[in-house]
Structure formats: structure tokens, C-alpha cells
C-alpha positions in Angstrom: 0.0 0.0 0.0 1.3 3.4 -0.9 2.7 5.4 1.9 1.0 8.5 0.5 -1.6 9.7 2.9 -4.9 11.6 2.3 -7.3 13.2 4.7 -10.4 11.1 4.4 -13.2 10.1 6.8 -14.1 7.0 8.8 -15.9 3.9 7.6 -13.2 2.7 5.2 -12.0 -0.9 4.6 -9.1 -2.3 2.5 -11.2 -5.4 1.9 -13.8 -5.9 -0.8 -15.5 -8.5 1.2 -17.3 -11.7 0.1 -20.3 -9.9 -1.5 -19.0 -10.0 -5.1 -19.0 -13.8 -5.1 -22.7 -13.7 -4.1 -23.5 -11.3 -6.8 -24.5 -8.7 -4.2 -23.2 -5.1 -3.9 -22.6 -4.3 -0.3 -23.1 -0.6 -1.1 -19.5 0.3 -1.6 -18.7 3.1 -3.9 -15.4 1.8 -5.3 -12.1 3.5 -5.1 -13.2 7.0 -4.1 -11.8 9.0 -1.3 -14.2 10.0 1.5 -13.5 13.6 0.7 -14.9 13.1 -2.8 -18.3 12.1 -1.3 -18.6 14.2 1.8 -17.6 17.8 2.6 -14.7 18.4 4.9 -16.9 19.3 7.9 -16.5 15.8 9.5 -13.8 15.2 12.0 -11.0 13.8 9.8 -8.0 11.6 10.3 -5.3 10.3 7.9 -5.9 7.0 6.1 -4.5 5.5 2.9 -5.8 6.9 -0.4 -6.4 3.5 -1.9 -8.8 2.2 0.7 -12.3 1.3 -0.4 -15.4 2.8 1.1 -18.0 0.6 2.9 -16.9 -2.9 2.1 -17.3 -4.6 5.5 -15.2 -7.7 5.7 -15.9 -8.8 9.3 -17.2 -12.2 8.4 -16.5 -15.0 5.9 -18.6 -15.9 2.9 -20.2 -18.9 4.7 -21.4 -16.8 7.6 -22.9 -14.2 5.3 -24.7 -16.8 3.2 -26.1 -18.3 6.4 -27.4 -14.9 7.6 -29.0 -14.1 4.3 -30.6 -17.6 4.3 -32.1 -16.9 7.8 -33.6 -13.7 6.6 -35.2 -15.4 3.5 -36.4 -18.3 5.6 -38.1 -16.0 8.1 -39.7 -14.1 5.2 -40.9 -17.4 3.7 -42.3 -18.5 7.1 -44.2 -15.2 7.5 -45.8 -15.6 4.0 -46.6 -19.3 4.6 -48.3 -18.5 8.0 -50.4 -15.8 6.3 -51.5 -18.4 3.8 -52.2 -21.3 6.1 -53.7 -19.5 9.1 -57.6 -19.3 8.9 -58.7 -16.0 7.4 -59.1 -13.2 9.8 -61.9 -10.7 9.1 -61.9 -7.1 10.3 -64.1 -6.8 13.4 -66.8 -4.1 12.9 -66.3 -3.2 16.6 -62.9 -1.8 15.7 -64.5 1.3 14.2 -66.2 2.2 17.5 -63.6 4.5 18.9 -63.7 6.0 22.3 -63.5 9.7 21.4 -66.3 10.7 19.1 -66.5 14.4 20.0 -67.1 16.9 17.3 -65.0 20.1 17.4 -65.4 23.0 15.0 -67.8 20.9 13.0 -65.3 18.1 12.5 -66.6 14.6 13.6 -64.2 12.5 15.7 -62.1 15.7 15.7 -59.0 14.6 17.8 -58.7 11.3 15.9 -58.8 13.3 12.7 -56.6 16.2 13.7 -53.9 14.1 15.3 -53.0 12.8 11.8 -51.4 16.1 11.1 -48.4 14.8 13.0 -47.9 12.3 10.2 -47.9 15.1 7.6 -45.3 17.1 9.5 -43.0 14.1 10.0 -43.4 12.8 6.4 -42.9 16.3 4.9 -39.8 17.0 6.9 -38.4 13.6 6.0 -39.1 14.2 2.3 -37.3 17.5 2.6 -34.2 15.7 4.0 -34.4 13.0 1.3 -34.8 15.5 -1.6 -32.0 17.8 -0.2 -29.8 14.8 0.6 -27.7 16.7 3.2 -27.9 17.2 6.9 -27.9 20.6 8.5 -24.1 20.5 8.8 -23.8 20.1 5.0 -22.7 16.5 5.4 -24.3 14.0 2.9 -27.1 12.2 4.6 -27.0 9.0 2.5 -24.0 7.0 1.2 -25.9 5.6 -1.7 -28.9 6.5 -3.9 -30.6 3.2 -2.9 -30.6 4.3 0.8 -32.2 7.6 -0.3 -34.9 6.0 -2.4 -35.9 3.6 0.4 -36.2 6.4 3.0 -38.1 8.5 0.5 -40.7 5.7 0.3 -40.9 5.6 4.1 -41.6 9.4 4.4 -44.0 9.5 1.4 -46.1 6.7 3.0 -46.0 8.6 6.3 -47.2 11.9 4.7 -50.0 10.1 2.8 -51.1 8.4 6.0 -52.3 11.8 7.2 -54.7 12.0 4.2 -55.8 8.3 4.4 -56.2 8.1 8.1 -57.9 11.5 8.3 -60.4 10.5 5.7 -61.1 7.2 7.5 -61.7 8.8 10.9 -64.2 11.3 9.5 -66.6 8.4 9.1 -65.0 5.1 10.2 -65.8 1.9 8.3 -63.9 -0.9 6.6 -63.9 0.6 3.0 -62.5 3.8 4.3 -60.0 1.9 6.5 -58.4 0.6 3.3 -57.3 4.2 2.5 -55.8 4.4 6.0 -53.9 1.2 5.7 -52.7 1.7 2.1 -50.0 4.4 2.7 -49.1 2.6 6.0 -48.3 -0.5 4.0 -46.2 1.5 1.6 -44.2 3.0 4.5 -43.7 -0.4 6.2 -42.2 -1.8 2.9 -40.0 1.3 2.5 -38.6 0.6 6.0 -37.8 -3.0 5.1 -36.1 -1.8 1.9 -34.1 0.8 3.9 -32.8 -1.9 6.3 -31.9 -4.3 3.4 -30.2 -1.6 1.5 -28.2 -0.2 4.4 -27.4 -3.5 6.2 -27.5 -6.3 3.7 -26.9 -5.1 0.1 -27.5 -1.9 -1.7 -28.2 -3.9 -4.9 -30.7 -6.1 -3.2 -32.4 -3.0 -1.6 -32.7 -1.3 -4.9 -34.1 -4.4 -6.6 -36.6 -5.1 -3.8 -38.0 -1.7 -3.3 -40.5 -1.9 -6.2 -41.7 -5.4 -5.4 -42.0 -4.6 -1.7 -44.1 -1.5 -2.4 -46.3 -3.5 -4.7 -46.6 -6.3 -2.1 -47.8 -3.7 0.5 -50.4 -2.3 -2.0 -51.5 -5.8 -2.9 -52.1 -6.8 0.7 -54.6 -4.0 1.2 -56.2 -4.6 -2.2 -56.6 -8.3 -1.4 -58.2 -7.6 1.9 -60.9 -5.5 0.3 -61.3 -7.9 -2.7 -61.7 -10.9 -0.4 -64.3 -9.0 1.7 -66.2 -8.3 -1.6 -66.1 -12.0 -2.3 -67.6 -12.9 1.1 -64.4 -14.5 2.4 -62.7 -11.5 4.1 -59.0 -12.2 4.8 -56.8 -9.6 6.5 -53.9 -12.0 6.9 -51.7 -10.7 4.1 -51.9 -7.1 5.5 -51.1 -8.4 9.0 -48.1 -10.2 7.6 -47.0 -6.9 5.9 -47.4 -4.8 9.1 -46.0 -7.2 11.7 -43.8 -9.2 9.5 -42.0 -6.1 8.3 -41.2 -5.2 11.9 -39.7 -8.7 12.4 -37.6 -8.5 9.3 -36.3 -5.1 10.4 -35.3 -6.5 13.8 -33.6 -9.5 12.2 -31.8 -7.3 9.7 -30.5 -5.2 12.5 -29.4 -8.2 14.6 -27.8 -10.2 11.8 -26.0 -7.5 9.7 -23.6 -4.7 10.8 -24.6 -1.0 10.3 -23.1 1.4 7.8 -24.1 4.3 10.0 -24.0 5.3 13.6 -27.1 5.7 15.8 -28.4 2.2 15.0 -30.0 2.1 18.5 -32.4 4.8 17.3 -34.2 2.1 15.3 -34.9 0.3 18.6 -36.3 3.5 20.1 -38.6 4.0 17.1 -39.8 0.4 17.2 -40.5 0.8 21.0 -42.5 3.9 20.3 -44.5 2.1 17.6 -45.1 -0.8 20.0 -46.5 1.7 22.6 -48.7 3.1 19.8 -50.2 -0.3 19.2 -50.9 -0.6 22.9 -52.6 2.8 22.8 -54.7 1.5 20.0 -55.7 -1.6 21.9 -56.5 0.2 25.1 -58.4 3.0 23.4 -61.4 3.1 25.8 -59.4 2.5 28.9 -56.9 5.4 28.2 -59.8 7.7 27.4 -61.4 6.9 30.8 -58.1 7.2 32.7 -57.4 10.7 31.2 -60.8 11.9 32.2 -62.0 11.7 28.6 -59.3 14.2 27.5 -57.2 11.9 25.3 -58.2 8.6 23.8 -55.9 5.6 23.2 -56.3 5.9 19.5 -55.4 9.6 19.4 -52.3 8.7 21.5 -51.5 6.0 19.0 -51.3 8.5 16.2 -49.0 10.8 18.2 -46.7 7.9 19.3 -46.5 6.5 15.8 -45.7 9.9 14.4 -43.1 10.3 17.2 -41.5 7.0 16.0 -41.2 8.5 12.5 -39.8 11.7 14.1 -37.2 9.7 15.9 -36.1 8.0 12.7 -35.9 11.4 11.0 -33.7 12.6 13.9 -31.5 9.6 13.4 -31.0 10.4 9.7 -30.3 14.0 10.5 -27.6 13.1 13.1 -26.0 9.8 12.0 -22.6 9.4 10.5 -20.9 6.6 8.5 -19.2 4.1 10.8 -15.8 2.4 10.6 -15.9 -1.2 9.3 -16.8 -3.6 12.1 -14.2 -6.3 12.8 
């Protein structure tokens, strides 16, 4: 290796890693110095010019193949379970929310208005994705595939404001489809983001379209099956909860390319609390003296989860290759 030194940033590896033999791009950007990609506002340290960016080589080929196989196997099990489990129909009682107060002529006002939090989080996220840089001027994404995936996440979030707001004006199952459609898109974008950033940029790029179509199909199939008299919510359930499992597995099995990976855990915790709020809608409304319902709280906590992910993207930095 040449003794010539250049000021470049962290996150470099001299190893190409085993990905090429699998036909997968780990998201490296080839023989480019860090300074060519990011401005010089990062804390810098000297490292060889010829090193390659983001080619983690912390494990052997066999281990990587096994971890990818685990991810595919779990995805297959989720799909198989959705197919084999008896069809689950949407209970009509779900639409009977605790807080039905009208304010300023808006029915179910707080359940409707709380969706504005999704618009704020989604819009701010889209601004970051379109701009592509953090407030410091540092690039927010190492690869365009990462950027696309997060764009889908935030687009789905912003559209959830419209779909969920429309649903809560007059809750019923047909309107609920417009609530769940953008949510399914956002869930699939999150899976694509984790795959792109942790497993393979090439795989993330290839999967983002099919994943989004899968999310859309799961909602369409639910309404189509209801029209046929055999309502089946299983595919949508697999998309929502299965995506969270895939995200957790991806985080556990593959190393991060960015710092602040623990922020994913905080966001998932907030989303879990949101689901608890949804489940205990009536009880929370009673405990708060009929000030705040569990479903309104669900919207706020789910939006907070998106806000935490946005905070992660705004603050994180590339990491050095794990050993």
C-alpha cells in the first residue's frame, strides 16, 4: 500500500468482502476517497488513499450466506403463515372509537386532527431526502438506494395523514383501506431501507419496487376478499407485523453502515407503545378523564417514531468497518 496519505473520513476498509461472489453489492462506492463524497466538515483523520469505502469484511462468505438464508427463511415462514392461518376478518367493533367528540364541525375531531403529526413528520423527512444533506452540510446518504428507500418511508407517512384523516371522519372498513394503504407502503419502505443499508444496496434497490407492490396488494386483497364474502386480513397483518420482524432481524444479523443504530430500537419501541394505545383506546380515554383517547395517542406515538427516525437520519454518520 502506498505510503502517500490523504485526509479522508471514517468507515473505510481495504477489503472488498465476500459480497461479489454472491452477486450482491454491499453498497461500496469503489475506489473513491471520502472527501470526494462528503464535505470536509466531518472530524477527519489520515488514512490511505487506496482504501475502499464501505466494504465490510468482518465475516466470511459462509457466515454471510447463512445470515441471508435466515432472513429469507423467516420471510418465507411469514408468508406461509399468512396463507395457512384461517382467514381473519376485520371486526366491525374496531370502528367504534372512544373519542367521538365533534370540534369546529369536525366529527371525531381529535382522531382526525392528530393525523397532522404524520404530515409534519413525512414532509420534513421528504425535505431531507430531496435535499440529501444534513444541516451541517454532510451528505445524509451513502448511496442513492438508501435515499430512495427512506423517500418511500416518508412518502407513505405523509400520505397516511390523508388516508387516516379520511377514515376517521366516518370510520368503516372501506375507508379503513385508505388508512392502511399508505401505511403498508411505509412499512415496505422501511424494510427496503434496512436491506439496502445493512445487507446489500443492490438487493435493496431491486426489492423496493416489489416490496411496495406487495404492500399495496395486501390492502387490495383484503378488500377484494371482503367483496367475495371471504374477508381475509392475513396478508396485511403479515406486511405490518412481518416487516417489523424483518427489520429487527436485519439489525441483529448485519452490521450497520451508519452510527445511531440504536435509534431504530427506540422507534420500534414507540411504535409498540402506539399499538398498545390502539388496543386500550377506551381505557386510556377513561383514565385521562375523557381528554385523550388511546387511538389519538396511537397517532401521536406512531408519528413520534417517525420523528425519531428522522432525527437519526439528521444526526448519524458513517461508521468504521466492524471487525
